[in-house]
C-alpha positions as a Markdown table, in Angstrom:
| # | Residue | x | y | z |
|---|---|---|---|---|
| 1 | Unk | -17.3 | 11.4 | -10.3 |
| 2 | Unk | -19.7 | 8.5 | -10.7 |
| 3 | Unk | -18.0 | 5.2 | -11.4 |
| 4 | Unk | -18.4 | 1.5 | -11.1 |
| 5 | Unk | -15.5 | -0.8 | -10.3 |
| 6 | Unk | -15.1 | -3.7 | -12.6 |
| 7 | Unk | -15.7 | -7.3 | -11.6 |
| 8 | Unk | -12.6 | -9.5 | -11.2 |
| 9 | Unk | -12.2 | -12.0 | -14.0 |
| 10 | Unk | -10.4 | -14.4 | -11.7 |
| 11 | Unk | -12.0 | -17.2 | -9.8 |
| 12 | Unk | -11.8 | -17.2 | -6.0 |
| 13 | Unk | -8.9 | -19.0 | -4.5 |
| 14 | Unk | -10.0 | -21.4 | -1.7 |
| 15 | Unk | -7.9 | -22.2 | 1.4 |
| 16 | Unk | -7.5 | -25.8 | 0.2 |
| 17 | Unk | -5.5 | -24.6 | -2.9 |
| 18 | Unk | -2.6 | -23.4 | -0.7 |
| 19 | Unk | -2.6 | -26.3 | 1.8 |
| 20 | Unk | 0.3 | -28.7 | 1.6 |
| 21 | Unk | -1.1 | -32.1 | 2.6 |
| 22 | Unk | 0.7 | -34.4 | 5.0 |
| 23 | Unk | 2.6 | -31.6 | 6.7 |
| 24 | Unk | 5.2 | -33.4 | 8.9 |
| 25 | Unk | 5.8 | -30.5 | 11.3 |
| 26 | Unk | 4.2 | -31.9 | 14.5 |
| 27 | Unk | 4.5 | -28.5 | 16.2 |
| 28 | Unk | 1.6 | -27.4 | 14.0 |
| 29 | Unk | -0.6 | -30.4 | 15.0 |
| 30 | Unk | -3.4 | -29.9 | 17.5 |
| 31 | Unk | -4.0 | -32.8 | 19.9 |
| 32 | Unk | -5.3 | -33.3 | 23.4 |
| 33 | Unk | -5.3 | -30.1 | 25.4 |
| 34 | Unk | -4.4 | -27.8 | 22.5 |
| 35 | Unk | -7.2 | -29.2 | 20.3 |
| 36 | Unk | -9.7 | -29.0 | 23.2 |
| 37 | Unk | -8.7 | -25.4 | 23.9 |
| 38 | Unk | -9.0 | -24.4 | 20.3 |
| 39 | Unk | -12.5 | -26.0 | 20.0 |
| 40 | Unk | -13.6 | -24.1 | 23.1 |
| 41 | Unk | -12.3 | -20.8 | 21.8 |
| 42 | Unk | -14.0 | -21.2 | 18.5 |
| 43 | Unk | -17.4 | -22.0 | 20.0 |
| 44 | Unk | -19.7 | -19.1 | 20.7 |
| 45 | Unk | -20.6 | -17.9 | 24.1 |
| 46 | Unk | -22.9 | -15.4 | 25.8 |
| 47 | Unk | -22.4 | -14.0 | 29.3 |
| 48 | Unk | -23.5 | -11.2 | 31.5 |
| 49 | Unk | -20.8 | -8.8 | 32.6 |
| 50 | Unk | -20.8 | -6.1 | 35.2 |
| 51 | Unk | -19.3 | -2.7 | 34.6 |
| 52 | Unk | -16.0 | -1.8 | 36.4 |
| 53 | Unk | -17.8 | 0.5 | 38.7 |
| 54 | Unk | -20.5 | -2.1 | 39.3 |
| 55 | Unk | -23.4 | 0.2 | 38.4 |
| 56 | Unk | -24.8 | -1.8 | 35.5 |
| 57 | Unk | -24.7 | -5.1 | 33.8 |
| 58 | Unk | -24.6 | -5.9 | 30.1 |
| 59 | Unk | -24.6 | -8.9 | 27.8 |
| 60 | Unk | -21.3 | -9.8 | 26.1 |
| 61 | Unk | -20.7 | -12.6 | 23.7 |
| 62 | Unk | -19.1 | -13.9 | 20.5 |
| 63 | Unk | -20.6 | -16.0 | 17.8 |
| 64 | Unk | -19.1 | -19.4 | 17.0 |
| 65 | Unk | -16.4 | -19.7 | 14.3 |
| 66 | Unk | -16.2 | -22.5 | 11.8 |
| 67 | Unk | -14.1 | -25.4 | 13.1 |
| 68 | Unk | -12.1 | -26.5 | 11.3 |
| 69 | Unk | -11.8 | -23.8 | 8.6 |
| 70 | Unk | -13.3 | -25.0 | 5.4 |
| 71 | Unk | -10.8 | -25.8 | 2.7 |
| 72 | Unk | -13.5 | -25.0 | 0.1 |
| 73 | Unk | -13.8 | -21.3 | 1.1 |
| 74 | Unk | -11.3 | -18.4 | 0.8 |
| 75 | Unk | -9.1 | -18.0 | 3.9 |
| 76 | Unk | -10.2 | -15.5 | 6.5 |
| 77 | Unk | -8.0 | -12.5 | 7.3 |
| 78 | Unk | -4.8 | -13.6 | 9.0 |
| 79 | Unk | -3.6 | -12.1 | 12.3 |
| 80 | Unk | -0.1 | -11.7 | 13.6 |
| 81 | Unk | -0.7 | -14.5 | 16.2 |
| 82 | Unk | -1.7 | -17.0 | 13.5 |
| 83 | Unk | 0.6 | -19.7 | 14.9 |
| 84 | Unk | -0.8 | -19.6 | 18.5 |
| 85 | Unk | -3.8 | -21.2 | 20.2 |
| 86 | Unk | -6.1 | -18.3 | 19.6 |
| 87 | Unk | -9.7 | -17.9 | 18.5 |
| 88 | Unk | -8.5 | -16.1 | 15.3 |
| 89 | Unk | -6.0 | -18.6 | 14.2 |
| 90 | Unk | -6.9 | -20.8 | 11.2 |
| 91 | Unk | -7.3 | -24.5 | 12.0 |
| 92 | Unk | -7.5 | -27.0 | 9.2 |
| 93 | Unk | -8.0 | -30.7 | 9.0 |
| 94 | Unk | -4.9 | -31.7 | 7.0 |
| 95 | Unk | -6.3 | -33.5 | 3.8 |
| 96 | Unk | -3.4 | -35.9 | 3.8 |
| 97 | Unk | -2.9 | -37.2 | 7.3 |
| 98 | Unk | -6.3 | -36.0 | 8.8 |
| 99 | Unk | -4.6 | -34.2 | 11.7 |
| 100 | Unk | -6.0 | -30.9 | 13.0 |
| 101 | Unk | -3.3 | -28.4 | 12.6 |
| 102 | Unk | -2.4 | -24.7 | 12.3 |
| 103 | Unk | -1.2 | -23.2 | 9.0 |
| 104 | Unk | 2.5 | -23.4 | 8.1 |
| 105 | Unk | 4.5 | -20.2 | 7.4 |
| 106 | Unk | 4.6 | -21.1 | 3.7 |
| 107 | Unk | 0.8 | -21.5 | 3.6 |
| 108 | Unk | 0.3 | -18.1 | 5.2 |
| 109 | Unk | 2.7 | -16.6 | 2.5 |
| 110 | Unk | 0.6 | -18.2 | -0.2 |
| 111 | Unk | -2.7 | -16.9 | 1.3 |
| 112 | Unk | -1.2 | -13.4 | 0.9 |
| 113 | Unk | 0.0 | -14.3 | -2.6 |
| 114 | Unk | 3.7 | -14.0 | -1.7 |
| 115 | Unk | 6.0 | -16.6 | -3.1 |
| 116 | Unk | 6.7 | -19.7 | -0.9 |
| 117 | Unk | 9.7 | -18.9 | 1.3 |
| 118 | Unk | 9.4 | -15.1 | 0.9 |
| 119 | Unk | 9.8 | -14.6 | 4.7 |
| 120 | Unk | 12.3 | -17.4 | 5.2 |
| 121 | Unk | 15.5 | -15.5 | 6.0 |
| 122 | Unk | 18.5 | -16.0 | 8.2 |
| 123 | Unk | 17.8 | -15.1 | 11.8 |
| 124 | Unk | 14.0 | -14.8 | 11.2 |
| 125 | Unk | 12.0 | -17.1 | 13.4 |
| 126 | Unk | 8.7 | -18.8 | 12.3 |
| 127 | Unk | 7.0 | -16.6 | 14.9 |
| 128 | Unk | 8.4 | -13.5 | 13.1 |
| 129 | Unk | 7.3 | -15.0 | 9.7 |
| 130 | Unk | 3.7 | -15.4 | 11.0 |
| 131 | Unk | 3.8 | -11.8 | 12.4 |
| 132 | Unk | 4.9 | -10.5 | 9.0 |
| 133 | Unk | 2.2 | -12.3 | 7.1 |
| 134 | Unk | -0.4 | -11.2 | 9.7 |
| 135 | Unk | 0.6 | -7.6 | 9.0 |
| 136 | Unk | 0.9 | -8.0 | 5.2 |
| 137 | Unk | -1.6 | -7.0 | 2.6 |
| 138 | Unk | -2.7 | -9.5 | 0.0 |
| 139 | Unk | -0.3 | -8.6 | -2.9 |
| 140 | Unk | -2.7 | -9.5 | -5.7 |
| 141 | Unk | -5.5 | -7.6 | -4.1 |
| 142 | Unk | -3.4 | -4.5 | -3.9 |
| 143 | Unk | -2.3 | -4.9 | -7.5 |
| 144 | Unk | -6.0 | -5.3 | -8.6 |
| 145 | Unk | -7.0 | -2.2 | -6.7 |
| 146 | Unk | -4.1 | -0.3 | -8.3 |
| 147 | Unk | -5.3 | -1.4 | -11.7 |
| 148 | Unk | -8.9 | -0.2 | -11.0 |
| 149 | Unk | -7.6 | 3.1 | -9.7 |
| 150 | Unk | -5.5 | 3.4 | -12.9 |
| 151 | Unk | -8.6 | 2.8 | -15.0 |
| 152 | Unk | -10.5 | 5.5 | -13.2 |
| 153 | Unk | -7.7 | 8.0 | -13.5 |
| 154 | Unk | -7.4 | 7.3 | -17.2 |
| 155 | Unk | -11.2 | 8.1 | -17.5 |
| 156 | Unk | -10.8 | 11.5 | -15.9 |
| 157 | Unk | -10.8 | 14.2 | -18.6 |
| 158 | Unk | -9.7 | 17.1 | -16.5 |
| 159 | Unk | -6.3 | 15.9 | -15.3 |
| 160 | Unk | -3.4 | 17.9 | -16.5 |
| 161 | Unk | -0.4 | 16.2 | -14.8 |
| 162 | Unk | -1.2 | 12.5 | -15.5 |
| 163 | Unk | 1.6 | 10.3 | -16.8 |
| 164 | Unk | 0.0 | 7.7 | -19.0 |
| 165 | Unk | 3.2 | 5.5 | -18.8 |
| 166 | Unk | 2.7 | 5.0 | -15.0 |
| 167 | Unk | 0.1 | 2.2 | -15.4 |
| 168 | Unk | 0.0 | -0.6 | -12.8 |
| 169 | Unk | 0.3 | -3.7 | -14.8 |
| 170 | Unk | 2.3 | -6.3 | -13.0 |
| 171 | Unk | 3.7 | -6.8 | -9.5 |
| 172 | Unk | 7.0 | -8.6 | -9.4 |
| 173 | Unk | 8.5 | -10.1 | -6.2 |
């Protein structure tokens, strides 16, 4: 089968569109040692390493990452440790109070296109909420892929057991 997937008619959502300015949760703020550590982790490095057996050396390194994350670009893929001081955690400059900070659980929900508060349940810690969003798929992306698959299936002429009423039209939470 030869096919071309359609282009999305929606505009890209940037990280800034899900950020709640002036977040008062000081546990998210990065200052002093935490800020210095995060900057160090996001900067690139090159080093020479030696194999475990000591019989050869090799170059090892990582490129630098944007610091802070741009509010004008789409969010990067989230990880389960999003709330920790980690190279992969998002860091933003809060547009309201101009504090460097990590994302809130609600902001991570919105990046994955879940409703705000979706993971806020009794006996569920913020750490567990971040872990859930780090493992989640972007709901609207899955919906859009499903719609494209549905279009392709409908174009197939040799299907005998296709149910035309099983179209993927809307995802409800």
